[in-house]
C-alpha angles and dihedrals in degrees: 000000000000091000094051090050090050099246119148117227110238098170135357086278111024127077129179141192120196118231132177101302096336142056135235113222133200119189133185116221123192118226115253125254093029095287113162093247137094138191132223115218124188135186145123136281121210111170099165098250132068145239097033121212119244090252092053088050091049090054096043128159114220121233127184087009119189133171134230113234135223120193100276093023110268130062115248117233107167092123141014089260091055092047092051091048091045090051091050093050093044091053091049091047090046091055091046100047117004098044096055090044092052090045091053090057124088128180088256093056092047093048088053092046105037134048118221114254115274096029125111118253118244 
């Protein structure tokens, strides 16, 4: 899914796509307590300097974070069939909700909304 959407895998769970002065991020998050579910979070990173090193992208700090939703909340992953079904649903949900949200953002909007990493919030 991430490859089809042109995201670069930075770690086993973090994927990025460079934009004009900022990055889109996707992150997989395992369900707690060993449940066979996962979440897909998405957001932006605006650290105040570009390009970022791979290490900085690995240790990112989410800003304007959102979450893709599966009916019932988390994406099931107890079997290969569930993973495939979850990935298909996640891609549809991404195109329906996340892609338009990312496309609505500009560097100016992000600058007004986010603070660069390492700065104090107002």
